[in-house]
Residue frames as qw, qx, qy, qz and C-alpha x, y, z in Angstrom:
[[0.428, -0.685, 0.579, -0.108, -67.76, -13.18, 1.47],
 [0.705, 0.385, -0.589, -0.091, -65.40, -15.93, 0.37],
 [0.780, -0.479, 0.349, -0.203, -64.93, -19.05, 2.49],
 [0.517, 0.509, -0.688, 0.005, -62.02, -21.47, 2.50],
 [0.917, -0.361, 0.067, -0.156, -61.41, -24.82, 4.15],
 [0.120, 0.670, -0.724, 0.112, -58.03, -25.95, 5.47],
 [0.844, -0.026, -0.528, -0.092, -57.54, -29.71, 5.69],
 [0.643, -0.709, 0.229, -0.177, -56.98, -30.70, 9.36],
 [0.944, -0.039, 0.123, 0.302, -54.44, -33.27, 8.19],
 [0.512, 0.635, -0.064, 0.575, -52.39, -30.46, 6.61],
 [0.306, -0.828, 0.206, -0.421, -52.41, -28.61, 9.92],
 [0.879, -0.429, 0.209, 0.003, -51.25, -31.74, 11.74],
 [0.880, 0.214, 0.096, 0.413, -48.46, -32.44, 9.24],
 [0.424, 0.630, -0.034, 0.650, -47.12, -28.89, 9.08],
 [0.448, -0.872, -0.085, -0.180, -47.35, -27.76, 12.73],
 [0.781, -0.484, 0.133, 0.372, -43.73, -28.79, 13.46],
 [0.656, 0.553, 0.113, 0.502, -42.12, -26.90, 10.57],
 [0.034, 0.873, -0.108, 0.474, -41.52, -23.70, 12.55],
 [0.397, -0.718, 0.441, -0.363, -40.61, -24.87, 16.05],
 [0.516, 0.275, -0.811, 0.038, -39.78, -28.58, 15.50],
 [0.189, -0.089, 0.763, -0.611, -42.09, -29.45, 18.38],
 [0.211, -0.320, -0.872, -0.305, -45.16, -31.75, 18.51],
 [0.034, 0.314, 0.553, -0.771, -46.84, -29.33, 20.94],
 [0.065, -0.491, -0.662, -0.563, -50.46, -28.57, 20.15],
 [0.050, -0.508, -0.530, 0.677, -52.49, -25.63, 21.45],
 [0.328, 0.805, 0.488, -0.082, -55.06, -23.16, 20.14],
 [0.015, -0.881, 0.196, 0.430, -52.56, -20.36, 19.58],
 [0.296, -0.370, 0.752, 0.459, -50.22, -22.57, 17.56],
 [0.426, 0.409, 0.792, 0.156, -53.08, -24.06, 15.53],
 [0.249, 0.897, 0.269, -0.247, -54.36, -20.59, 14.62],
 [0.093, -0.766, 0.437, 0.462, -50.87, -19.53, 13.50],
 [0.366, -0.109, 0.850, 0.364, -50.40, -22.69, 11.39],
 [0.396, 0.625, 0.673, 0.009, -53.83, -22.32, 9.79],
 [0.143, 0.921, 0.026, -0.361, -53.15, -18.65, 8.99],
 [0.201, -0.569, 0.642, 0.473, -49.83, -19.58, 7.36],
 [0.410, 0.186, 0.857, 0.249, -51.50, -22.29, 5.25],
 [0.323, 0.816, 0.460, -0.133, -54.15, -19.82, 4.10],
 [0.025, -0.859, 0.251, 0.446, -51.45, -17.25, 3.32],
 [0.250, -0.359, 0.788, 0.432, -49.62, -19.85, 1.20],
 [0.578, 0.241, -0.359, -0.692, -52.82, -20.67, -0.65],
 [0.230, 0.073, -0.970, 0.006, -53.05, -24.19, 0.78],
 [0.389, 0.243, 0.622, -0.635, -56.78, -24.19, 1.26],
 [0.070, 0.274, 0.837, 0.468, -59.80, -25.26, -0.73],
 [0.375, 0.029, 0.048, -0.925, -62.97, -23.38, -1.56],
 [0.369, 0.182, 0.886, -0.214, -65.93, -25.67, -0.75],
 [0.282, -0.005, -0.566, -0.775, -68.28, -26.43, -3.61],
 [0.379, 0.182, 0.720, -0.552, -71.76, -26.80, -2.14],
 [0.166, 0.339, 0.839, 0.393, -74.46, -28.40, -4.29],
 [0.224, 0.215, 0.074, -0.948, -77.07, -26.04, -5.66],
 [0.586, 0.125, -0.310, -0.738, -80.66, -26.41, -6.81],
 [0.911, -0.037, -0.227, -0.342, -81.88, -29.92, -7.50],
 [0.671, 0.256, -0.620, 0.316, -78.55, -31.41, -6.40],
 [0.083, -0.311, 0.570, -0.756, -78.85, -29.81, -2.95],
 [0.754, -0.123, 0.105, -0.637, -82.38, -31.22, -2.66],
 [0.874, 0.167, -0.447, -0.090, -81.10, -34.62, -3.77],
 [0.383, 0.311, -0.697, 0.521, -78.34, -34.66, -1.14],
 [0.366, -0.232, 0.462, -0.774, -80.81, -33.72, 1.59],
 [0.856, 0.004, -0.128, -0.501, -83.26, -36.39, 0.39],
 [0.774, 0.206, -0.586, 0.122, -80.61, -39.10, 0.48],
 [0.096, 0.307, -0.662, 0.677, -79.58, -38.01, 3.98],
 [0.621, -0.141, 0.273, -0.722, -83.17, -38.27, 5.17],
 [0.879, 0.131, -0.355, -0.289, -83.52, -41.64, 3.46],
 [0.516, 0.281, -0.723, 0.364, -80.48, -42.97, 5.29],
 [0.203, -0.223, 0.580, -0.757, -81.90, -41.84, 8.65],
 [0.773, -0.011, 0.053, -0.632, -85.30, -43.38, 7.91],
 [0.814, 0.216, -0.533, -0.080, -83.72, -46.66, 6.77],
 [0.272, 0.284, -0.746, 0.537, -81.62, -46.82, 9.94],
 [0.439, -0.133, 0.446, -0.769, -84.68, -46.18, 12.12],
 [0.846, 0.094, -0.199, -0.486, -86.66, -48.81, 10.20],
 [0.641, 0.251, -0.708, 0.159, -83.93, -51.41, 10.76],
 [0.033, -0.221, 0.691, -0.688, -84.06, -50.68, 14.48],
 [0.665, -0.014, 0.216, -0.715, -87.84, -51.14, 14.58],
 [0.825, 0.205, -0.458, -0.261, -87.61, -54.37, 12.56],
 [0.427, 0.251, -0.782, 0.378, -85.06, -55.75, 15.00],
 [0.266, -0.146, 0.570, -0.764, -87.25, -54.80, 17.97],
 [0.802, 0.056, -0.060, -0.592, -90.28, -56.55, 16.47],
 [0.731, 0.235, -0.640, 0.024, -88.17, -59.67, 15.93],
 [0.149, 0.238, -0.740, 0.612, -87.04, -59.42, 19.54],
 [0.556, -0.094, 0.299, -0.770, -90.66, -59.11, 20.69],
 [0.867, 0.117, -0.315, -0.368, -91.63, -62.26, 18.80],
 [0.545, 0.271, -0.741, 0.286, -88.68, -64.13, 20.29],
 [0.092, -0.186, 0.653, -0.728, -89.88, -63.21, 23.76],
 [0.516, 0.107, 0.432, -0.732, -93.64, -63.61, 23.51],
 [0.846, 0.348, 0.267, -0.304, -94.50, -65.73, 20.43],
 [0.188, -0.548, 0.705, 0.410, -91.41, -67.45, 18.94],
 [0.473, 0.192, 0.848, 0.144, -93.58, -69.99, 17.06],
 [0.405, 0.734, 0.207, -0.504, -95.24, -67.23, 15.01],
 [0.230, 0.677, -0.526, -0.461, -92.60, -67.45, 12.28],
 [0.278, -0.064, 0.948, 0.141, -93.26, -71.17, 11.81],
 [0.405, 0.610, 0.662, -0.157, -96.68, -70.23, 10.44],
 [0.360, 0.930, 0.050, -0.046, -95.79, -66.97, 8.69],
 [0.825, 0.136, 0.009, 0.549, -92.36, -67.12, 7.04],
 [0.308, 0.253, -0.040, 0.916, -92.05, -63.33, 7.10],
 [0.127, -0.608, -0.611, 0.490, -93.69, -61.17, 9.76],
 [0.007, 0.419, -0.106, -0.902, -93.54, -58.18, 7.36],
 [0.030, -0.252, -0.788, -0.560, -95.99, -59.73, 4.88],
 [0.357, -0.320, -0.136, -0.867, -99.47, -58.22, 4.79],
 [0.749, -0.361, -0.481, -0.278, -101.25, -61.17, 6.42],
 [0.645, -0.165, -0.528, 0.528, -98.70, -61.47, 9.26],
 [0.085, 0.135, -0.204, 0.966, -98.89, -57.74, 10.01],
 [0.525, -0.362, -0.294, -0.712, -102.68, -57.98, 10.03],
 [0.775, -0.339, -0.532, 0.036, -102.53, -60.78, 12.58],
 [0.495, -0.067, -0.418, 0.759, -100.00, -58.93, 14.75],
 [0.123, -0.356, -0.042, -0.925, -102.26, -55.87, 14.71],
 [0.661, -0.507, -0.468, -0.296, -104.70, -57.82, 16.91],
 [0.028, -0.595, 0.557, -0.579, -102.06, -57.56, 19.67],
 [0.897, -0.306, -0.012, -0.317, -102.90, -60.99, 21.05],
 [0.171, -0.554, 0.809, -0.097, -100.49, -63.12, 23.03],
 [0.337, 0.110, -0.902, -0.248, -100.50, -66.89, 22.34],
 [0.028, -0.242, -0.896, 0.372, -102.63, -67.80, 25.37],
 [0.340, 0.468, 0.287, -0.763, -105.21, -65.22, 24.25],
 [0.347, 0.353, -0.567, -0.659, -105.13, -66.21, 20.60],
 [0.112, -0.028, -0.989, -0.092, -106.22, -69.81, 21.21],
 [0.151, 0.445, 0.745, -0.473, -109.56, -68.65, 22.68],
 [0.319, 0.462, -0.120, -0.819, -110.54, -66.51, 19.65],
 [0.782, 0.355, 0.478, -0.185, -112.99, -68.27, 17.24],
 [0.543, -0.006, 0.592, 0.596, -111.52, -69.38, 13.91],
 [0.292, 0.738, 0.530, 0.299, -114.15, -67.42, 11.96],
 [0.165, -0.965, -0.066, 0.195, -113.16, -64.17, 13.70],
 [0.471, -0.539, 0.459, 0.527, -109.48, -64.63, 12.88],
 [0.491, 0.257, 0.669, 0.495, -110.21, -65.64, 9.28],
 [0.169, 0.888, 0.410, 0.118, -112.48, -62.64, 8.76],
 [0.278, -0.885, 0.139, 0.347, -109.79, -60.34, 10.14],
 [0.496, -0.303, 0.590, 0.561, -107.16, -61.76, 7.79],
 [0.431, 0.502, 0.659, 0.357, -109.44, -61.63, 4.76],
 [0.044, 0.938, 0.191, -0.285, -109.61, -57.84, 5.17],
 [0.044, -0.807, 0.442, 0.391, -106.11, -57.55, 3.66],
 [0.026, -0.319, 0.888, 0.330, -105.54, -60.91, 1.94],
 [0.753, 0.168, 0.020, -0.635, -108.43, -62.26, -0.11],
 [0.912, 0.253, -0.304, -0.111, -106.58, -65.30, -1.39],
 [0.538, 0.423, -0.644, 0.341, -104.07, -67.82, -0.07],
 [0.111, -0.235, 0.697, -0.668, -105.41, -67.89, 3.49],
 [0.660, -0.258, -0.527, -0.470, -107.87, -70.45, 4.78],
 [0.789, -0.545, 0.022, -0.282, -108.89, -72.50, 7.75],
 [0.917, 0.043, -0.215, 0.334, -105.66, -74.49, 7.52],
 [0.356, 0.485, -0.280, 0.748, -103.51, -71.42, 8.21],
 [0.453, -0.609, 0.134, -0.637, -105.71, -70.45, 11.15],
 [0.942, -0.310, -0.095, -0.084, -105.54, -73.95, 12.63],
 [0.775, 0.214, -0.265, 0.532, -101.74, -74.01, 12.27],
 [0.068, 0.589, -0.241, 0.769, -101.49, -70.63, 13.97],
 [0.665, -0.543, 0.102, -0.502, -103.68, -71.68, 16.92],
 [0.968, -0.108, -0.182, 0.138, -101.78, -74.96, 17.22],
 [0.557, 0.371, -0.302, 0.679, -98.50, -73.04, 17.38],
 [0.238, -0.605, 0.190, -0.736, -100.01, -70.70, 19.96],
 [0.856, -0.422, -0.087, -0.286, -101.23, -73.61, 22.11],
 [0.919, -0.143, -0.109, 0.352, -97.69, -75.05, 22.42],
 [0.282, 0.811, -0.170, 0.482, -95.93, -71.66, 22.60],
 [0.713, -0.281, -0.371, 0.525, -93.09, -71.26, 25.08],
 [0.147, 0.585, -0.004, 0.798, -93.38, -67.46, 25.04],
 [0.196, -0.144, -0.638, 0.731, -93.46, -65.71, 28.39],
 [0.180, -0.690, -0.637, -0.293, -96.79, -64.49, 29.78],
 [0.387, -0.603, -0.344, 0.607, -95.56, -62.04, 32.41],
 [0.078, -0.497, 0.077, 0.861, -96.16, -58.35, 31.74],
 [0.375, 0.397, 0.762, 0.347, -98.69, -59.11, 29.03],
 [0.147, 0.892, 0.389, -0.176, -100.51, -55.76, 29.09],
 [0.072, -0.856, 0.273, 0.432, -97.43, -53.65, 28.52],
 [0.448, -0.136, 0.757, 0.455, -96.07, -56.25, 26.08],
 [0.372, 0.629, 0.656, 0.190, -99.15, -55.66, 23.91],
 [0.027, 0.960, 0.082, -0.267, -98.65, -51.90, 24.24],
 [0.341, -0.573, 0.541, 0.513, -95.05, -52.30, 23.11],
 [0.444, 0.213, 0.773, 0.400, -96.16, -54.27, 20.03],
 [0.242, 0.856, 0.457, -0.025, -98.72, -51.58, 19.21],
 [0.117, -0.897, 0.177, 0.388, -96.08, -48.85, 19.40],
 [0.417, -0.329, 0.688, 0.494, -93.63, -50.85, 17.27],
 [0.413, 0.450, 0.734, 0.298, -96.19, -51.55, 14.55],
 [0.125, 0.943, 0.256, -0.172, -97.22, -47.88, 14.55],
 [0.225, -0.753, 0.408, 0.465, -93.58, -46.82, 14.08],
 [0.479, -0.024, 0.772, 0.417, -93.11, -49.45, 11.37],
 [0.362, 0.695, 0.602, 0.155, -96.10, -48.22, 9.35],
 [0.010, -0.957, -0.035, 0.288, -95.08, -44.57, 9.81],
 [0.325, -0.583, 0.554, 0.497, -91.50, -45.14, 8.62],
 [0.471, 0.221, 0.772, 0.365, -92.69, -47.20, 5.65],
 [0.275, 0.848, 0.453, 0.005, -95.11, -44.48, 4.57],
 [0.098, -0.915, 0.176, 0.350, -92.43, -41.78, 4.85],
 [0.434, -0.315, 0.690, 0.486, -89.98, -43.86, 2.84],
 [0.437, 0.507, 0.696, 0.262, -92.58, -44.27, 0.10],
 [0.119, 0.962, 0.195, -0.147, -93.17, -40.50, 0.06],
 [0.280, -0.751, 0.419, 0.427, -89.43, -39.88, -0.13],
 [0.516, 0.003, 0.743, 0.427, -88.97, -42.36, -2.97],
 [0.363, 0.766, 0.514, 0.133, -91.66, -40.56, -4.96],
 [0.056, -0.964, 0.077, 0.247, -89.83, -37.27, -4.32],
 [0.465, -0.453, 0.602, 0.465, -86.54, -38.83, -5.47],
 [0.520, 0.395, 0.678, 0.337, -88.19, -39.85, -8.74],
 [0.192, 0.944, 0.269, -0.013, -89.36, -36.26, -9.27],
 [0.258, -0.847, 0.313, 0.344, -85.88, -34.86, -8.60],
 [0.544, -0.194, 0.682, 0.449, -84.14, -37.30, -10.92],
 [0.489, 0.646, 0.555, 0.189, -86.49, -36.41, -13.76],
 [0.066, 0.985, 0.019, -0.156, -85.12, -32.85, -13.62],
 [0.371, -0.641, 0.554, 0.380, -81.53, -34.00, -14.33],
 [0.638, 0.575, -0.340, -0.383, -80.55, -34.56, -17.99],
 [0.545, 0.415, -0.725, -0.077, -79.60, -38.05, -19.24],
 [0.415, -0.315, 0.730, -0.443, -80.57, -39.83, -16.00],
 [0.871, 0.193, 0.230, -0.389, -83.00, -42.08, -17.86],
 [0.680, 0.555, -0.479, -0.028, -80.14, -43.22, -20.13],
 [0.014, 0.467, -0.803, 0.369, -78.22, -44.32, -17.05],
 [0.613, -0.076, 0.583, -0.528, -81.21, -46.13, -15.55],
 [0.836, 0.364, -0.159, -0.379, -81.73, -48.05, -18.80],
 [0.418, 0.488, -0.761, 0.095, -78.55, -50.05, -18.15],
 [0.852, -0.284, -0.426, -0.107, -78.85, -53.40, -16.41],
 [0.713, -0.205, -0.437, 0.509, -77.71, -53.40, -12.78],
 [0.171, 0.097, -0.173, 0.965, -77.97, -49.62, -12.30],
 [0.179, -0.659, -0.731, 0.007, -80.93, -48.58, -10.17],
 [0.070, -0.875, -0.196, -0.436, -82.49, -45.35, -9.02],
 [0.630, -0.766, 0.006, 0.126, -80.82, -45.43, -5.60],
 [0.754, -0.078, 0.200, 0.620, -77.41, -45.78, -7.25],
 [0.324, 0.558, 0.259, 0.718, -77.87, -42.76, -9.48],
 [0.320, -0.877, -0.181, -0.308, -79.48, -40.68, -6.74],
 [0.736, -0.608, 0.037, 0.295, -76.69, -41.50, -4.27],
 [0.671, 0.113, 0.220, 0.699, -73.99, -40.77, -6.84],
 [0.156, 0.663, 0.238, 0.693, -75.42, -37.37, -7.85],
 [0.495, -0.844, -0.179, -0.106, -76.13, -36.46, -4.22],
 [0.727, -0.496, 0.113, 0.461, -72.44, -36.86, -3.42],
 [0.560, 0.117, 0.345, 0.744, -70.96, -35.52, -6.67],
 [0.116, 0.668, 0.171, -0.715, -73.39, -32.71, -7.42],
 [0.589, 0.743, 0.013, -0.317, -73.65, -31.15, -10.86],
 [0.851, 0.011, 0.365, 0.377, -71.56, -33.25, -13.23],
 [0.476, 0.810, 0.132, 0.316, -71.01, -30.17, -15.41],
 [0.242, -0.936, 0.250, -0.042, -68.57, -28.67, -12.89],
 [0.716, -0.383, 0.520, 0.266, -66.03, -31.44, -13.55],
 [0.355, 0.707, -0.445, -0.421, -63.66, -31.35, -16.51],
 [0.475, 0.339, -0.807, -0.088, -62.46, -34.96, -16.26],
 [0.844, -0.351, -0.324, -0.243, -63.69, -38.15, -14.53],
 [0.633, 0.106, -0.535, 0.549, -60.37, -38.34, -12.64],
 [0.130, -0.394, 0.284, -0.865, -61.63, -35.44, -10.53],
 [0.787, -0.319, -0.072, -0.523, -64.56, -37.60, -9.36],
 [0.864, 0.027, -0.462, 0.198, -62.20, -40.53, -8.77],
 [0.341, 0.257, -0.480, 0.766, -60.11, -38.30, -6.50],
 [0.443, -0.393, 0.108, -0.799, -63.26, -36.99, -4.80],
 [0.907, -0.228, -0.204, -0.290, -64.17, -40.58, -3.96],
 [0.439, -0.671, 0.593, -0.076, -60.67, -41.36, -2.67],
 [0.942, 0.145, 0.303, 0.007, -60.19, -44.11, -5.28],
 [0.474, 0.802, -0.353, 0.091, -57.05, -42.61, -6.83],
 [0.934, -0.065, -0.228, 0.267, -53.88, -44.62, -6.29],
 [0.169, -0.899, 0.385, -0.124, -50.87, -43.84, -4.12],
 [0.932, 0.077, -0.246, 0.256, -47.51, -45.56, -3.77],
 [0.404, -0.864, 0.290, 0.074, -44.52, -45.15, -1.44],
 [0.897, 0.288, -0.020, 0.335, -41.15, -45.58, -3.12],
 [0.216, -0.916, 0.319, 0.113, -37.59, -44.57, -2.38],
 [0.143, -0.574, 0.766, 0.250, -34.51, -45.50, -4.36],
 [0.277, 0.138, -0.891, -0.331, -34.78, -49.11, -5.42],
 [0.096, 0.261, 0.881, -0.382, -37.66, -49.79, -3.03],
 [0.352, -0.182, -0.391, -0.831, -41.21, -49.64, -4.38],
 [0.287, 0.042, 0.749, -0.596, -44.02, -50.05, -1.89],
 [0.210, 0.431, 0.875, 0.074, -47.48, -51.40, -2.43],
 [0.123, -0.185, -0.304, -0.927, -49.96, -49.39, -4.46],
 [0.032, -0.479, -0.808, 0.343, -53.14, -48.54, -2.57],
 [0.002, -0.753, -0.424, -0.504, -56.06, -46.16, -2.86],
 [0.155, 0.363, -0.324, 0.860, -55.75, -42.88, -0.95],
 [0.323, -0.571, -0.743, 0.129, -59.17, -43.13, 0.78],
 [0.086, -0.241, -0.177, 0.950, -59.36, -39.33, 0.79],
 [0.263, -0.151, -0.448, -0.841, -62.40, -37.32, -0.21],
 [0.650, -0.179, 0.094, -0.733, -66.02, -38.31, 0.38],
 [0.179, -0.176, 0.954, -0.167, -66.27, -41.63, 2.20],
 [0.617, 0.340, 0.538, -0.463, -70.02, -42.10, 1.46],
 [0.606, 0.632, -0.263, -0.405, -69.32, -41.82, -2.28],
 [0.189, 0.470, -0.861, -0.044, -66.55, -44.43, -2.09],
 [0.360, 0.012, 0.865, -0.349, -68.74, -46.77, -0.05],
 [0.662, 0.476, 0.239, -0.527, -71.62, -46.34, -2.49],
 [0.514, 0.603, -0.513, -0.329, -69.48, -47.18, -5.52],
 [0.077, 0.311, -0.944, 0.080, -68.00, -50.33, -3.97],
 [0.452, 0.164, 0.736, -0.477, -71.39, -51.45, -2.65],
 [0.661, 0.541, 0.055, -0.518, -72.99, -50.97, -6.08],
 [0.306, 0.572, -0.700, -0.298, -70.22, -52.73, -7.96],
 [0.287, -0.141, 0.937, -0.138, -70.93, -56.17, -6.45],
 [0.595, 0.448, 0.607, -0.277, -74.46, -56.57, -7.88],
 [0.441, 0.761, -0.212, -0.426, -73.34, -54.82, -11.08],
 [0.037, 0.474, -0.858, -0.192, -70.69, -57.48, -11.64],
 [0.384, 0.107, 0.899, -0.182, -73.31, -60.16, -11.01],
 [0.496, 0.613, 0.532, -0.309, -76.00, -58.74, -13.32],
 [0.390, 0.840, -0.167, -0.338, -74.19, -56.82, -16.05],
 [0.949, 0.198, 0.137, 0.202, -72.43, -59.03, -18.62],
 [0.477, 0.752, -0.197, 0.411, -69.85, -56.38, -19.58],
 [0.275, -0.757, 0.448, -0.387, -68.74, -55.67, -16.01],
 [0.905, -0.255, 0.328, -0.092, -68.70, -59.39, -15.23],
 [0.868, 0.412, 0.012, 0.276, -66.48, -60.09, -18.25],
 [0.246, 0.793, -0.318, 0.458, -64.09, -57.26, -17.33],
 [0.594, -0.628, 0.403, -0.302, -63.94, -58.50, -13.73],
 [0.970, -0.017, 0.228, 0.079, -63.00, -61.99, -14.94],
 [0.669, 0.623, -0.128, 0.384, -60.33, -60.52, -17.20],
 [0.082, -0.819, 0.377, -0.424, -58.78, -58.47, -14.41],
 [0.686, -0.501, 0.460, -0.259, -58.67, -61.41, -11.98],
 [0.913, 0.025, 0.402, 0.062, -57.63, -64.16, -14.42],
 [0.548, 0.804, -0.230, 0.009, -55.27, -62.49, -16.91],
 [0.916, 0.039, -0.176, 0.357, -51.85, -64.06, -17.20],
 [0.442, 0.293, -0.207, 0.822, -49.92, -60.81, -16.63],
 [0.016, -0.118, 0.381, -0.917, -50.45, -58.92, -13.37],
 [0.387, -0.504, -0.711, -0.300, -53.77, -60.48, -12.29],
 [0.211, -0.452, 0.264, -0.825, -55.67, -58.47, -9.70],
 [0.010, -0.183, -0.888, 0.422, -57.22, -59.65, -6.48],
 [0.011, -0.629, -0.751, -0.201, -61.01, -59.49, -6.33],
 [0.179, -0.833, -0.320, 0.413, -61.13, -56.30, -4.28],
 [0.253, -0.434, 0.346, 0.792, -58.51, -54.64, -6.50],
 [0.127, 0.268, 0.757, 0.582, -60.60, -55.56, -9.52],
 [0.076, -0.772, -0.630, 0.045, -63.73, -54.06, -7.94],
 [0.218, -0.736, -0.043, 0.640, -61.89, -50.80, -7.29],
 [0.200, -0.171, 0.582, 0.770, -60.69, -50.71, -10.91],
 [0.027, 0.492, 0.789, 0.367, -64.27, -51.32, -12.03],
 [0.136, -0.796, -0.428, 0.406, -65.47, -48.48, -9.79],
 [0.159, -0.534, 0.263, 0.787, -63.19, -46.14, -11.72],
 [0.087, 0.137, 0.780, 0.604, -64.56, -47.56, -14.96],
 [0.052, -0.678, -0.733, 0.023, -68.09, -46.98, -13.67],
 [0.139, -0.726, -0.144, 0.658, -67.24, -43.36, -12.85],
 [0.110, -0.275, 0.526, 0.797, -66.00, -42.81, -16.42],
 [0.018, 0.382, 0.844, 0.377, -69.18, -44.35, -17.83],
 [0.100, -0.777, -0.562, 0.267, -71.45, -42.19, -15.67],
 [0.172, -0.599, 0.112, 0.775, -69.41, -39.12, -16.56],
 [0.097, -0.047, 0.681, 0.724, -69.75, -39.83, -20.28],
 [0.052, -0.543, -0.805, -0.235, -73.50, -40.40, -20.09],
 [0.187, -0.788, -0.477, 0.340, -74.47, -37.62, -17.68],
 [0.172, -0.665, 0.113, 0.718, -72.23, -34.89, -19.07],
 [0.029, 0.358, -0.596, -0.718, -71.95, -35.72, -22.76],
 [0.746, 0.271, 0.140, -0.591, -75.02, -37.86, -23.37],
 [0.242, 0.387, -0.854, -0.250, -73.00, -40.82, -24.65],
 [0.895, -0.085, -0.110, -0.425, -74.78, -44.15, -25.02],
 [0.324, -0.484, 0.805, -0.110, -73.37, -47.08, -23.06],
 [0.863, 0.218, -0.311, -0.334, -73.26, -50.41, -24.89],
 [0.788, -0.420, 0.449, -0.031, -72.24, -53.65, -23.21],
 [0.897, 0.343, 0.184, 0.209, -71.04, -55.08, -26.53],
 [0.371, 0.832, -0.213, 0.352, -68.67, -52.16, -27.12],
 [0.410, -0.747, 0.462, -0.247, -67.24, -52.47, -23.60],
 [0.897, -0.161, 0.410, 0.026, -66.67, -56.21, -24.03],
 [0.773, 0.580, 0.029, 0.255, -64.90, -55.65, -27.36],
 [0.095, 0.881, -0.345, 0.310, -62.41, -53.37, -25.60],
 [0.763, -0.515, 0.388, -0.038, -61.26, -56.22, -23.32],
 [0.125, 0.651, -0.698, -0.272, -57.85, -57.37, -24.65],
 [0.392, -0.087, 0.915, -0.028, -58.65, -61.05, -24.18],
 [0.599, 0.560, 0.505, -0.269, -61.77, -60.73, -26.29],
 [0.367, 0.806, -0.300, -0.354, -59.76, -59.00, -29.01],
 [0.102, -0.464, 0.866, 0.160, -57.29, -61.90, -29.05],
 [0.500, 0.204, 0.830, -0.138, -60.08, -64.46, -29.29],
 [0.549, 0.723, 0.205, -0.365, -61.69, -62.49, -32.12],
 [0.234, 0.740, -0.550, -0.309, -58.42, -62.36, -34.07],
 [0.272, -0.258, 0.926, 0.042, -57.80, -66.07, -33.52],
 [0.587, 0.419, 0.651, -0.238, -61.26, -66.91, -34.86]]
């Protein structure tokens, strides 16, 4: 059986062609959809297969786990603000091993001050052999003695902390398992290691890109991926009037968000992308705004990934920098 998908926006735009009325109902929608299908104005969905389907599912799970972990982290911070706000003056980060070990005791400040120093030190030394001594314990007990944290509801407060730390450890362990699975999946895709060898391109970038795009072999040209990401340009013009040029923002929103999110550290860490960004924003003719430059670089990044993943081309920063017109002019002048 063959399936087709009609764009809801096409239904909305074409529903007034027959009766010149903005009326909307189920009968009219069915008739409009049937007419669009009859005219061939539908798309056949391309679902990822094999390793790419597994990769998309893995990235979806990773996003859910990361969201849940952020919620738990915020709740632990909230717990510390309520019951032991001075804790972070002793431990800069409550997620470090020694801080988590201390929190696992589930002691409120007024209970902590009565525990012998040797007991606390022995407990901490179970996870951190170095860097912790009597000085850290004394600072912690001093902070606990002057704590302004509330003492009401202490029993259930300790239960809440126990539940939060249990959730935190569970989510962390599942994320580690998922990351190992992502590594296994990426090893099955040709030329991925060539992409990862480039500075500023990490595993999450490649995994997210392939999860959204699927098999790169099904595309004939990188412009198809640009359109899939909604980064292709549109303009409104009539007669002598020419409107602003913008991106369409059609296609897969997660792919577009991923590319723009990745481009910022790539510009910071990769010399070739940084040089091209400076050229786009500082050239004398038609300089681009920063965001416009990042979008142009996203399209460049798509072409690079397409060339490496589909054709096995090698990416060289020096070659990319030589293609910048300003660099060519400087070379000729020298």
